TIKOLBA-277863 format. One record per residue: residue number from 1; x, y, z of N, C-alpha, C in turn. Coordinates in Angstrom, 2 decimals. Example, Ala and Ser with C-alpha at 12.3 -4.5 7.8 and 13.67 -1.06 7.14 Angstrom:
BEGIN
+-----+---------+---------+---------+---------+---------+---------+---------+---------+---------+
| pos |     n_u |     n_v |     n_w |    ca_u |    ca_v |    ca_w |     c_u |     c_v |     c_w |
+-----+---------+---------+---------+---------+---------+---------+---------+---------+---------+
|   1 |   13.19 |   -5.69 |    7.80 |   12.30 |   -4.50 |    7.80 |   13.20 |   -3.30 |    7.80 |
|   2 |   12.85 |   -2.25 |    7.08 |   13.67 |   -1.06 |    7.14 |   12.90 |    0.03 |    7.87 |
+-----+---------+---------+---------+---------+---------+---------+---------+---------+---------+
This chain:
BEGIN
+-----+---------+---------+---------+---------+---------+---------+---------+---------+---------+
| pos |     n_u |     n_v |     n_w |    ca_u |    ca_v |    ca_w |     c_u |     c_v |     c_w |
+-----+---------+---------+---------+---------+---------+---------+---------+---------+---------+
|   1 |  318.55 |   13.80 |   99.21 |  319.71 |   12.94 |   99.03 |  319.51 |   11.97 |   97.88 |
|   2 |  318.29 |   11.50 |   97.67 |  318.09 |   10.42 |   96.71 |  317.14 |   10.81 |   95.58 |
|   3 |  316.94 |   12.10 |   95.36 |  316.10 |   12.51 |   94.25 |  314.65 |   12.09 |   94.46 |
|   4 |  314.07 |   11.41 |   93.46 |  312.66 |   11.05 |   93.54 |  312.41 |    9.69 |   94.17 |
|   5 |  313.45 |    8.86 |   94.27 |  313.28 |    7.54 |   94.87 |  313.53 |    7.56 |   96.37 |
|   6 |  313.64 |    6.36 |   96.95 |  313.93 |    6.22 |   98.37 |  315.02 |    5.17 |   98.55 |
|   7 |  316.04 |    5.52 |   99.28 |  317.21 |    4.67 |   99.48 |  317.18 |    4.14 |  100.91 |
|   8 |  316.99 |    2.81 |  101.06 |  316.88 |    2.18 |  102.37 |  317.99 |    1.14 |  102.52 |
|   9 |  318.80 |    1.27 |  103.55 |  319.84 |    0.27 |  103.82 |  319.45 |   -0.57 |  105.02 |
|  10 |  319.97 |   -1.79 |  105.04 |  319.80 |   -2.70 |  106.18 |  321.18 |   -2.99 |  106.76 |
|  11 |  321.31 |   -2.87 |  108.07 |  322.57 |   -3.12 |  108.74 |  322.37 |   -4.08 |  109.91 |
|  12 |  323.46 |   -4.63 |  110.39 |  323.42 |   -5.55 |  111.52 |  324.61 |   -6.47 |  111.48 |
|  13 |  324.83 |   -7.19 |  112.56 |  325.95 |   -8.12 |  112.62 |  325.69 |   -9.29 |  111.67 |
|  14 |  326.71 |  -10.09 |  111.42 |  326.56 |  -11.26 |  110.57 |  325.54 |  -12.22 |  111.18 |
|  15 |  324.64 |  -12.72 |  110.34 |  323.63 |  -13.66 |  110.81 |  322.40 |  -13.02 |  111.40 |
|  16 |  322.26 |  -11.70 |  111.26 |  321.11 |  -11.02 |  111.87 |  319.85 |  -11.13 |  111.05 |
|  17 |  319.94 |  -11.69 |  109.85 |  318.74 |  -11.91 |  109.05 |  318.42 |  -10.80 |  108.08 |
|  18 |  319.39 |   -9.99 |  107.73 |  319.14 |   -8.86 |  106.83 |  318.59 |   -9.30 |  105.48 |
|  19 |  319.23 |  -10.30 |  104.87 |  318.82 |  -10.73 |  103.53 |  317.39 |  -11.24 |  103.52 |
|  20 |  317.05 |  -12.01 |  104.55 |  315.68 |  -12.52 |  104.66 |  314.68 |  -11.39 |  104.79 |
|  21 |  314.99 |  -10.41 |  105.62 |  314.06 |   -9.31 |  105.85 |  313.96 |   -8.38 |  104.65 |
|  22 |  315.05 |   -8.22 |  103.92 |  314.99 |   -7.42 |  102.69 |  314.06 |   -8.09 |  101.69 |
|  23 |  314.16 |   -9.41 |  101.54 |  313.29 |  -10.13 |  100.62 |  311.82 |  -10.00 |  101.04 |
|  24 |  311.57 |  -10.09 |  102.34 |  310.20 |   -9.95 |  102.84 |  309.67 |   -8.55 |  102.59 |
|  25 |  310.50 |   -7.55 |  102.84 |  310.06 |   -6.17 |  102.63 |  309.82 |   -5.89 |  101.15 |
|  26 |  310.69 |   -6.40 |  100.29 |  310.50 |   -6.21 |   98.85 |  309.15 |   -6.79 |   98.41 |
|  27 |  308.83 |   -7.96 |   98.91 |  307.54 |   -8.59 |   98.58 |  306.38 |   -7.72 |   99.06 |
|  28 |  306.50 |   -7.21 |  100.28 |  305.47 |   -6.35 |  100.87 |  305.28 |   -5.08 |  100.04 |
|  29 |  306.37 |   -4.44 |   99.65 |  306.28 |   -3.19 |   98.90 |  305.76 |   -3.42 |   97.49 |
|  30 |  306.18 |   -4.49 |   96.86 |  305.70 |   -4.78 |   95.50 |  304.21 |   -5.09 |   95.51 |
|  31 |  303.75 |   -5.74 |   96.57 |  302.31 |   -6.02 |   96.67 |  301.51 |   -4.73 |   96.80 |
|  32 |  302.16 |   -3.69 |   97.32 |  301.52 |   -2.39 |   97.45 |  301.71 |   -1.52 |   96.21 |
|  33 |  302.31 |   -2.10 |   95.16 |  302.46 |   -1.38 |   93.91 |  303.73 |   -0.55 |   93.79 |
|  34 |  304.68 |   -0.77 |   94.69 |  305.93 |    0.00 |   94.65 |  306.94 |   -0.66 |   93.71 |
|  35 |  307.76 |    0.15 |   93.09 |  308.83 |   -0.32 |   92.20 |  310.10 |   -0.46 |   93.04 |
|  36 |  310.57 |   -1.69 |   93.23 |  311.63 |   -1.97 |   94.19 |  312.84 |   -2.59 |   93.50 |
|  37 |  314.03 |   -2.15 |   93.91 |  315.29 |   -2.74 |   93.48 |  316.00 |   -3.27 |   94.72 |
|  38 |  316.39 |   -4.54 |   94.68 |  317.11 |   -5.16 |   95.80 |  318.57 |   -5.32 |   95.40 |
|  39 |  319.47 |   -4.86 |   96.26 |  320.88 |   -4.96 |   95.95 |  321.67 |   -5.22 |   97.24 |
|  40 |  323.01 |   -5.29 |   97.12 |  323.81 |   -5.63 |   98.29 |  325.20 |   -5.00 |   98.18 |
|  41 |  325.86 |   -4.93 |   99.34 |  327.25 |   -4.48 |   99.37 |  328.08 |   -5.42 |  100.22 |
|  42 |  329.35 |   -5.62 |   99.85 |  329.91 |   -5.17 |   98.58 |  329.26 |   -5.91 |   97.43 |
|  43 |  329.10 |   -5.24 |   96.32 |  328.45 |   -5.86 |   95.16 |  327.41 |   -4.95 |   94.58 |
|  44 |  326.46 |   -5.53 |   93.86 |  325.37 |   -4.78 |   93.29 |  325.58 |   -4.33 |   91.86 |
|  45 |  326.82 |   -4.36 |   91.40 |  327.15 |   -4.06 |   90.00 |  328.24 |   -5.05 |   89.61 |
|  46 |  328.43 |   -5.30 |   88.32 |  329.42 |   -6.31 |   87.93 |  330.82 |   -6.07 |   88.50 |
|  47 |  331.30 |   -4.84 |   88.43 |  332.62 |   -4.55 |   88.96 |  332.68 |   -4.73 |   90.47 |
|  48 |  331.65 |   -4.28 |   91.16 |  331.61 |   -4.39 |   92.62 |  331.51 |   -5.85 |   93.06 |
|  49 |  330.83 |   -6.69 |   92.27 |  330.74 |   -8.10 |   92.62 |  332.11 |   -8.78 |   92.52 |
|  50 |  332.93 |   -8.33 |   91.57 |  334.28 |   -8.88 |   91.47 |  335.10 |   -8.53 |   92.71 |
|  51 |  334.94 |   -7.30 |   93.19 |  335.64 |   -6.89 |   94.41 |  335.11 |   -7.66 |   95.61 |
|  52 |  333.80 |   -7.96 |   95.62 |  333.20 |   -8.72 |   96.72 |  333.94 |  -10.04 |   96.95 |
|  53 |  334.24 |  -10.73 |   95.86 |  334.94 |  -12.01 |   95.99 |  336.32 |  -11.82 |   96.62 |
|  54 |  336.96 |  -10.71 |   96.34 |  338.28 |  -10.45 |   96.89 |  338.25 |  -10.24 |   98.40 |
|  55 |  337.21 |   -9.54 |   98.88 |  337.22 |   -9.15 |  100.29 |  336.47 |  -10.10 |  101.22 |
|  56 |  335.59 |  -10.93 |  100.68 |  334.79 |  -11.79 |  101.55 |  335.24 |  -13.25 |  101.57 |
|  57 |  336.20 |  -13.60 |  100.73 |  336.68 |  -14.97 |  100.71 |  338.15 |  -15.02 |  101.09 |
|  58 |  338.58 |  -16.18 |  101.57 |  339.99 |  -16.36 |  101.89 |  340.30 |  -16.20 |  103.36 |
|  59 |  341.58 |  -16.16 |  103.66 |  342.07 |  -16.08 |  105.03 |  341.63 |  -14.78 |  105.69 |
|  60 |  341.28 |  -14.81 |  106.99 |  340.87 |  -13.57 |  107.68 |  341.90 |  -12.45 |  107.59 |
|  61 |  343.18 |  -12.81 |  107.56 |  344.23 |  -11.80 |  107.50 |  344.70 |  -11.50 |  106.08 |
|  62 |  343.88 |  -11.84 |  105.11 |  344.28 |  -11.64 |  103.71 |  344.57 |  -10.17 |  103.41 |
|  63 |  343.74 |   -9.27 |  103.94 |  343.88 |   -7.84 |  103.71 |  343.99 |   -7.10 |  105.03 |
|  64 |  344.73 |   -6.02 |  105.04 |  344.71 |   -5.12 |  106.19 |  343.41 |   -4.32 |  106.16 |
|  65 |  343.05 |   -3.73 |  107.30 |  341.84 |   -2.91 |  107.35 |  341.95 |   -1.73 |  106.40 |
|  66 |  343.14 |   -1.16 |  106.27 |  343.33 |   -0.02 |  105.37 |  343.07 |   -0.40 |  103.91 |
|  67 |  343.59 |   -1.57 |  103.50 |  343.36 |   -2.02 |  102.13 |  341.87 |   -2.31 |  101.91 |
|  68 |  341.21 |   -2.90 |  102.91 |  339.78 |   -3.18 |  102.79 |  338.98 |   -1.89 |  102.58 |
|  69 |  339.36 |   -0.82 |  103.27 |  338.65 |    0.45 |  103.11 |  338.69 |    0.90 |  101.65 |
|  70 |  339.86 |    0.79 |  101.04 |  340.01 |    1.20 |   99.64 |  339.19 |    0.30 |   98.72 |
|  71 |  339.21 |   -1.00 |   98.97 |  338.46 |   -1.93 |   98.13 |  336.95 |   -1.69 |   98.26 |
|  72 |  336.48 |   -1.54 |   99.48 |  335.05 |   -1.32 |   99.69 |  334.61 |    0.02 |   99.08 |
|  73 |  335.44 |    1.04 |   99.21 |  335.09 |    2.33 |   98.63 |  335.00 |    2.25 |   97.11 |
|  74 |  335.95 |    1.53 |   96.49 |  335.91 |    1.35 |   95.04 |  334.64 |    0.61 |   94.62 |
|  75 |  334.31 |   -0.45 |   95.33 |  333.10 |   -1.20 |   95.02 |  331.86 |   -0.33 |   95.18 |
|  76 |  331.82 |    0.46 |   96.26 |  330.64 |    1.30 |   96.52 |  330.49 |    2.38 |   95.46 |
|  77 |  331.59 |    2.96 |   95.03 |  331.51 |    4.00 |   94.00 |  330.92 |    3.42 |   92.71 |
|  78 |  331.38 |    2.25 |   92.30 |  330.85 |    1.63 |   91.09 |  329.37 |    1.28 |   91.26 |
|  79 |  329.01 |    0.80 |   92.42 |  327.63 |    0.44 |   92.74 |  326.71 |    1.66 |   92.63 |
|  80 |  327.16 |    2.78 |   93.18 |  326.36 |    4.00 |   93.13 |  326.18 |    4.48 |   91.70 |
|  81 |  327.29 |    4.51 |   90.96 |  327.23 |    5.02 |   89.59 |  326.33 |    4.18 |   88.69 |
|  82 |  326.43 |    2.87 |   88.83 |  325.80 |    1.98 |   87.86 |  324.41 |    1.49 |   88.27 |
|  83 |  324.10 |    1.52 |   89.57 |  322.80 |    1.00 |   89.98 |  322.01 |    1.96 |   90.87 |
|  84 |  322.60 |    2.41 |   91.97 |  321.81 |    3.15 |   92.96 |  321.29 |    4.48 |   92.43 |
|  85 |  322.18 |    5.32 |   91.91 |  321.72 |    6.63 |   91.42 |  320.72 |    6.50 |   90.28 |
|  86 |  320.96 |    5.64 |   89.27 |  319.95 |    5.50 |   88.21 |  318.60 |    5.02 |   88.73 |
|  87 |  318.61 |    4.09 |   89.69 |  317.34 |    3.59 |   90.23 |  316.60 |    4.69 |   90.98 |
|  88 |  317.31 |    5.46 |   91.78 |  316.67 |    6.54 |   92.52 |  316.14 |    7.62 |   91.58 |
|  89 |  316.91 |    7.91 |   90.55 |  316.46 |    8.90 |   89.57 |  315.19 |    8.46 |   88.86 |
|  90 |  315.02 |    7.13 |   88.74 |  313.82 |    6.58 |   88.11 |  312.66 |    6.45 |   89.08 |
|  91 |  312.84 |    6.90 |   90.32 |  311.77 |    6.87 |   91.30 |  311.59 |    5.54 |   92.01 |
|  92 |  312.57 |    4.66 |   91.92 |  312.46 |    3.34 |   92.54 |  312.87 |    3.38 |   94.02 |
|  93 |  312.41 |    2.38 |   94.76 |  312.85 |    2.18 |   96.14 |  314.02 |    1.20 |   96.11 |
|  94 |  315.17 |    1.62 |   96.60 |  316.36 |    0.78 |   96.62 |  316.54 |    0.20 |   98.02 |
|  95 |  316.53 |   -1.14 |   98.10 |  316.78 |   -1.84 |   99.36 |  318.18 |   -2.44 |   99.28 |
|  96 |  319.08 |   -1.98 |  100.13 |  320.48 |   -2.37 |  100.04 |  320.93 |   -3.11 |  101.30 |
|  97 |  321.43 |   -4.32 |  101.10 |  321.98 |   -5.13 |  102.19 |  323.39 |   -4.62 |  102.48 |
|  98 |  323.50 |   -3.77 |  103.48 |  324.71 |   -3.05 |  103.92 |  325.03 |   -1.87 |  103.02 |
|  99 |  325.62 |   -0.85 |  103.67 |  326.14 |    0.29 |  102.93 |  327.30 |    0.85 |  103.76 |
| 100 |  327.51 |    2.15 |  103.76 |  328.71 |    2.73 |  104.37 |  328.81 |    2.48 |  105.87 |
| 101 |  327.68 |    2.29 |  106.55 |  327.74 |    2.04 |  108.00 |  328.51 |    0.77 |  108.30 |
| 102 |  328.43 |   -0.22 |  107.44 |  329.19 |   -1.45 |  107.66 |  330.69 |   -1.19 |  107.56 |
| 103 |  331.09 |   -0.34 |  106.63 |  332.51 |    0.00 |  106.52 |  332.96 |    0.79 |  107.74 |
| 104 |  332.10 |    1.67 |  108.23 |  332.43 |    2.42 |  109.44 |  332.67 |    1.46 |  110.61 |
| 105 |  331.96 |    0.34 |  110.62 |  332.11 |   -0.61 |  111.72 |  333.25 |   -1.59 |  111.47 |
| 106 |  333.20 |   -2.33 |  110.39 |  334.17 |   -3.42 |  110.17 |  335.59 |   -2.90 |  110.04 |
| 107 |  335.78 |   -1.87 |  109.22 |  337.13 |   -1.37 |  109.01 |  337.44 |   -0.13 |  109.85 |
| 108 |  336.42 |    0.68 |  110.09 |  336.66 |    1.95 |  110.77 |  336.75 |    1.87 |  112.27 |
| 109 |  336.12 |    0.85 |  112.87 |  336.10 |    0.76 |  114.33 |  336.57 |   -0.59 |  114.83 |
| 110 |  335.92 |   -1.65 |  114.37 |  336.14 |   -2.95 |  114.99 |  337.49 |   -3.57 |  114.66 |
| 111 |  338.14 |   -3.15 |  113.57 |  339.44 |   -3.70 |  113.22 |  340.55 |   -2.66 |  113.32 |
| 112 |  340.28 |   -1.58 |  114.01 |  341.28 |   -0.53 |  114.16 |  340.61 |    0.81 |  114.29 |
| 113 |  341.35 |    1.81 |  114.70 |  340.81 |    3.15 |  114.89 |  340.92 |    3.92 |  113.58 |
| 114 |  340.10 |    3.53 |  112.60 |  340.20 |    4.08 |  111.26 |  338.92 |    4.79 |  110.82 |
| 115 |  338.07 |    5.10 |  111.75 |  336.79 |    5.75 |  111.41 |  337.01 |    7.06 |  110.65 |
| 116 |  337.98 |    7.84 |  111.05 |  338.23 |    9.12 |  110.40 |  338.61 |    8.91 |  108.93 |
| 117 |  339.40 |    7.87 |  108.67 |  339.79 |    7.56 |  107.29 |  338.58 |    7.13 |  106.47 |
| 118 |  337.75 |    6.28 |  107.06 |  336.53 |    5.84 |  106.37 |  335.65 |    7.03 |  106.01 |
| 119 |  335.43 |    7.92 |  106.96 |  334.55 |    9.06 |  106.72 |  335.14 |   10.02 |  105.68 |
| 120 |  336.46 |   10.21 |  105.71 |  337.09 |   11.10 |  104.74 |  336.93 |   10.55 |  103.32 |
| 121 |  337.17 |    9.25 |  103.14 |  337.00 |    8.63 |  101.83 |  335.54 |    8.65 |  101.38 |
| 122 |  334.65 |    8.43 |  102.34 |  333.22 |    8.45 |  102.02 |  332.81 |    9.84 |  101.52 |
| 123 |  333.24 |   10.88 |  102.22 |  332.88 |   12.24 |  101.82 |  333.46 |   12.56 |  100.44 |
| 124 |  334.67 |   12.08 |  100.18 |  335.35 |   12.41 |   98.92 |  334.77 |   11.64 |   97.74 |
| 125 |  334.48 |   10.35 |   97.90 |  334.17 |    9.48 |   96.77 |  332.71 |    9.03 |   96.71 |
| 126 |  331.98 |    9.08 |   97.82 |  330.61 |    8.55 |   97.83 |  329.60 |    9.69 |   97.97 |
| 127 |  329.63 |   10.38 |   99.08 |  328.86 |   11.61 |   99.23 |  327.38 |   11.49 |   99.51 |
| 128 |  326.85 |   10.28 |   99.65 |  325.43 |   10.14 |  100.00 |  325.28 |    9.15 |  101.15 |
| 129 |  324.19 |    9.30 |  101.88 |  323.77 |    8.35 |  102.90 |  322.38 |    7.84 |  102.54 |
| 130 |  322.00 |    6.69 |  103.06 |  320.62 |    6.24 |  102.85 |  319.61 |    7.23 |  103.43 |
| 131 |  318.41 |    7.23 |  102.88 |  317.34 |    8.02 |  103.48 |  316.89 |    7.40 |  104.80 |
| 132 |  316.96 |    6.08 |  104.87 |  316.53 |    5.35 |  106.06 |  317.39 |    4.11 |  106.22 |
| 133 |  317.78 |    3.81 |  107.46 |  318.59 |    2.62 |  107.74 |  317.89 |    1.78 |  108.79 |
| 134 |  317.65 |    0.51 |  108.46 |  317.07 |   -0.44 |  109.40 |  318.20 |   -1.24 |  110.03 |
| 135 |  318.34 |   -1.14 |  111.34 |  319.34 |   -1.92 |  112.07 |  318.63 |   -3.09 |  112.74 |
| 136 |  318.95 |   -4.30 |  112.31 |  318.39 |   -5.50 |  112.94 |  319.35 |   -5.92 |  114.05 |
| 137 |  318.93 |   -5.72 |  115.27 |  319.79 |   -5.93 |  116.43 |  319.54 |   -7.30 |  117.05 |
| 138 |  320.64 |   -8.01 |  117.35 |  320.48 |   -9.31 |  117.98 |  321.75 |   -9.71 |  118.72 |
| 139 |  321.67 |  -10.78 |  119.49 |  322.80 |  -11.28 |  120.27 |  323.93 |  -11.74 |  119.34 |
| 140 |  325.17 |  -11.31 |  119.60 |  326.29 |  -11.66 |  118.71 |  326.54 |  -13.16 |  118.60 |
| 141 |  326.44 |  -13.90 |  119.70 |  326.70 |  -15.34 |  119.64 |  325.66 |  -16.05 |  118.77 |
| 142 |  324.39 |  -15.65 |  118.90 |  323.34 |  -16.26 |  118.08 |  323.53 |  -15.90 |  116.61 |
| 143 |  323.87 |  -14.65 |  116.36 |  324.09 |  -14.23 |  114.98 |  325.24 |  -14.98 |  114.33 |
| 144 |  326.35 |  -15.14 |  115.08 |  327.51 |  -15.84 |  114.54 |  327.18 |  -17.30 |  114.27 |
| 145 |  326.40 |  -17.93 |  115.16 |  326.01 |  -19.33 |  114.96 |  325.17 |  -19.46 |  113.69 |
| 146 |  324.27 |  -18.52 |  113.47 |  323.47 |  -18.54 |  112.24 |  324.36 |  -18.39 |  111.01 |
| 147 |  325.28 |  -17.40 |  111.07 |  326.14 |  -17.12 |  109.93 |  327.02 |  -18.31 |  109.58 |
| 148 |  327.62 |  -18.93 |  110.59 |  328.49 |  -20.07 |  110.34 |  327.69 |  -21.28 |  109.87 |
| 149 |  326.43 |  -21.35 |  110.26 |  325.58 |  -22.46 |  109.86 |  325.24 |  -22.46 |  108.39 |
| 150 |  325.49 |  -21.34 |  107.71 |  325.22 |  -21.28 |  106.27 |  326.23 |  -22.08 |  105.47 |
| 151 |  327.43 |  -22.28 |  106.05 |  328.49 |  -23.06 |  105.39 |  328.80 |  -22.56 |  103.99 |
| 152 |  328.86 |  -21.24 |  103.85 |  329.15 |  -20.65 |  102.55 |  330.62 |  -20.33 |  102.39 |
| 153 |  330.96 |  -19.83 |  101.20 |  332.36 |  -19.48 |  100.93 |  332.73 |  -18.11 |  101.48 |
| 154 |  331.71 |  -17.24 |  101.69 |  331.98 |  -15.86 |  102.10 |  331.93 |  -15.73 |  103.62 |
| 155 |  332.89 |  -16.35 |  104.30 |  332.88 |  -16.35 |  105.76 |  334.15 |  -15.72 |  106.34 |
| 156 |  334.82 |  -14.90 |  105.57 |  336.09 |  -14.36 |  106.04 |  335.90 |  -13.54 |  107.32 |
| 157 |  334.87 |  -12.71 |  107.38 |  334.67 |  -11.88 |  108.57 |  334.10 |  -12.68 |  109.74 |
| 158 |  333.25 |  -13.67 |  109.44 |  332.75 |  -14.52 |  110.51 |  333.90 |  -15.26 |  111.21 |
| 159 |  334.97 |  -15.54 |  110.45 |  336.10 |  -16.27 |  111.00 |  336.89 |  -15.47 |  112.02 |
| 160 |  336.63 |  -14.18 |  112.13 |  337.27 |  -13.40 |  113.19 |  336.68 |  -13.73 |  114.56 |
| 161 |  335.50 |  -14.34 |  114.61 |  334.95 |  -14.83 |  115.87 |  333.98 |  -13.89 |  116.58 |
| 162 |  333.56 |  -14.34 |  117.78 |  332.51 |  -13.65 |  118.54 |  332.95 |  -12.26 |  119.00 |
| 163 |  334.22 |  -12.08 |  119.33 |  334.67 |  -10.77 |  119.82 |  334.40 |   -9.67 |  118.80 |
| 164 |  334.67 |   -9.96 |  117.53 |  334.40 |   -8.95 |  116.50 |  332.91 |   -8.67 |  116.40 |
| 165 |  332.08 |   -9.71 |  116.46 |  330.63 |   -9.51 |  116.36 |  330.10 |   -8.70 |  117.53 |
| 166 |  330.67 |   -8.93 |  118.72 |  330.26 |   -8.17 |  119.90 |  330.62 |   -6.70 |  119.74 |
| 167 |  331.82 |   -6.42 |  119.24 |  332.22 |   -5.04 |  118.98 |  331.34 |   -4.41 |  117.92 |
| 168 |  331.00 |   -5.21 |  116.90 |  330.15 |   -4.71 |  115.84 |  328.77 |   -4.32 |  116.35 |
| 169 |  328.20 |   -5.16 |  117.19 |  326.87 |   -4.84 |  117.69 |  326.88 |   -3.53 |  118.47 |
| 170 |  327.85 |   -3.38 |  119.35 |  327.96 |   -2.14 |  120.12 |  328.17 |   -0.95 |  119.19 |
| 171 |  329.00 |   -1.16 |  118.17 |  329.26 |   -0.07 |  117.24 |  328.04 |    0.34 |  116.44 |
| 172 |  327.27 |   -0.65 |  115.99 |  326.05 |   -0.33 |  115.23 |  325.05 |    0.43 |  116.10 |
| 173 |  324.90 |    0.01 |  117.35 |  323.99 |    0.72 |  118.24 |  324.46 |    2.15 |  118.48 |
| 174 |  325.78 |    2.34 |  118.54 |  326.31 |    3.70 |  118.69 |  326.03 |    4.53 |  117.43 |
| 175 |  326.16 |    3.91 |  116.26 |  325.84 |    4.61 |  115.01 |  324.36 |    5.00 |  114.97 |
| 176 |  323.51 |    4.12 |  115.49 |  322.08 |    4.42 |  115.51 |  321.78 |    5.67 |  116.34 |
| 177 |  322.58 |    5.91 |  117.35 |  322.44 |    7.14 |  118.13 |  323.06 |    8.33 |  117.39 |
| 178 |  324.22 |    8.11 |  116.79 |  324.92 |    9.19 |  116.07 |  324.09 |    9.70 |  114.89 |
| 179 |  323.48 |    8.78 |  114.16 |  322.67 |    9.15 |  113.00 |  321.19 |    8.86 |  113.28 |
| 180 |  320.72 |    9.28 |  114.41 |  319.36 |    8.94 |  114.87 |  318.26 |    9.31 |  113.88 |
| 181 |  318.33 |   10.42 |  113.15 |  317.23 |   10.75 |  112.24 |  316.96 |    9.71 |  111.17 |
| 182 |  317.99 |    8.96 |  110.73 |  317.76 |    7.98 |  109.66 |  317.74 |    6.54 |  110.14 |
| 183 |  318.13 |    6.26 |  111.37 |  318.18 |    4.89 |  111.87 |  316.87 |    4.49 |  112.55 |
| 184 |  316.48 |    3.23 |  112.34 |  315.40 |    2.61 |  113.09 |  315.91 |    1.24 |  113.55 |
| 185 |  315.85 |    0.95 |  114.83 |  316.36 |   -0.30 |  115.39 |  315.20 |   -1.27 |  115.56 |
| 186 |  315.37 |   -2.48 |  115.01 |  314.35 |   -3.53 |  115.09 |  314.93 |   -4.71 |  115.86 |
| 187 |  314.14 |   -5.29 |  116.73 |  314.58 |   -6.44 |  117.54 |  314.66 |   -7.70 |  116.69 |
| 188 |  315.89 |   -8.13 |  116.39 |  316.07 |   -9.30 |  115.55 |  315.97 |  -10.62 |  116.27 |
| 189 |  315.76 |  -10.60 |  117.59 |  315.63 |  -11.84 |  118.35 |  314.24 |  -12.46 |  118.22 |
| 190 |  313.32 |  -11.74 |  117.62 |  311.97 |  -12.25 |  117.41 |  311.96 |  -13.27 |  116.26 |
| 191 |  310.82 |  -13.93 |  116.07 |  310.73 |  -14.83 |  114.92 |  310.66 |  -14.01 |  113.64 |
| 192 |  310.90 |  -14.67 |  112.52 |  311.03 |  -13.98 |  111.24 |  309.80 |  -13.15 |  110.91 |
| 193 |  308.61 |  -13.69 |  111.15 |  307.38 |  -12.97 |  110.82 |  307.24 |  -11.70 |  111.66 |
| 194 |  307.59 |  -11.78 |  112.93 |  307.48 |  -10.61 |  113.81 |  308.46 |   -9.52 |  113.39 |
| 195 |  309.68 |   -9.92 |  113.03 |  310.65 |   -8.93 |  112.56 |  310.15 |   -8.29 |  111.27 |
| 196 |  309.64 |   -9.11 |  110.35 |  309.13 |   -8.58 |  109.08 |  307.99 |   -7.59 |  109.30 |
| 197 |  307.13 |   -7.90 |  110.25 |  306.01 |   -6.99 |  110.54 |  306.52 |   -5.66 |  111.09 |
| 198 |  307.51 |   -5.71 |  111.96 |  308.08 |   -4.48 |  112.51 |  308.73 |   -3.65 |  111.41 |
| 199 |  309.49 |   -4.31 |  110.54 |  310.15 |   -3.60 |  109.44 |  309.12 |   -2.96 |  108.53 |
| 200 |  308.07 |   -3.71 |  108.18 |  307.02 |   -3.17 |  107.30 |  306.35 |   -1.96 |  107.91 |
| 201 |  306.11 |   -1.98 |  109.21 |  305.49 |   -0.83 |  109.87 |  306.37 |    0.41 |  109.77 |
| 202 |  307.67 |    0.21 |  109.98 |  308.61 |    1.34 |  109.89 |  308.60 |    1.94 |  108.49 |
| 203 |  308.69 |    1.09 |  107.47 |  308.77 |    1.58 |  106.10 |  307.44 |    2.19 |  105.64 |
| 204 |  306.33 |    1.55 |  106.01 |  305.03 |    2.12 |  105.64 |  304.85 |    3.50 |  106.24 |
| 205 |  305.32 |    3.68 |  107.47 |  305.22 |    5.00 |  108.09 |  306.07 |    6.03 |  107.35 |
| 206 |  307.25 |    5.59 |  106.89 |  308.13 |    6.50 |  106.17 |  307.55 |    6.88 |  104.81 |
| 207 |  306.79 |    5.99 |  104.21 |  306.23 |    6.22 |  102.88 |  304.86 |    6.91 |  102.93 |
| 208 |  304.28 |    7.00 |  104.11 |  302.95 |    7.61 |  104.23 |  303.01 |    9.09 |  103.89 |
| 209 |  301.98 |    9.61 |  103.22 |  301.96 |   11.05 |  102.90 |  302.05 |   11.89 |  104.16 |
| 210 |  302.77 |   12.98 |  104.06 |  302.93 |   13.88 |  105.23 |  301.62 |   14.56 |  105.56 |
+-----+---------+---------+---------+---------+---------+---------+---------+---------+---------+
């Protein structure tokens, strides 16, 4: 799927600590001599970052779920063309904060029964999945409290409240079963160091020679 490199995505509800754990893993891998690229979705390329501002800021009802699917797909296509595929072709390890699984949850399941639409667009315009997906699982109320505590501008989805986060958690765990070969579930309720150690063990095992 990813040529000579390795494509690793991180998923989880808002406030689950994905960004922190990606930074820790990047440090761990670079210390081991690996060439690592850290990126995020929506975003990761100039065009995709412009779309990010459209979908993550403003009123919760700014866009319908259908419109969001189109926006996220456009951002992801640009991201793949301009960053992910070139990095993988160069043999780099790509660590991505969210990928298509988040669209399957936020727009495809939790905000309507649109999973079939998400998958059809993904197959048509994206066509790849991560080699490995780390799901950081944690309590929705705790995750939402963490996310809101950041007091940032990109809180449009957090503003939908705990019910959405609860649906998201259940949906992510269901995806982990559906795509079991590439998913690894890590307990995000632990302290940061313990989560980082678990993530590092998973990735080191994946990178170990067969």
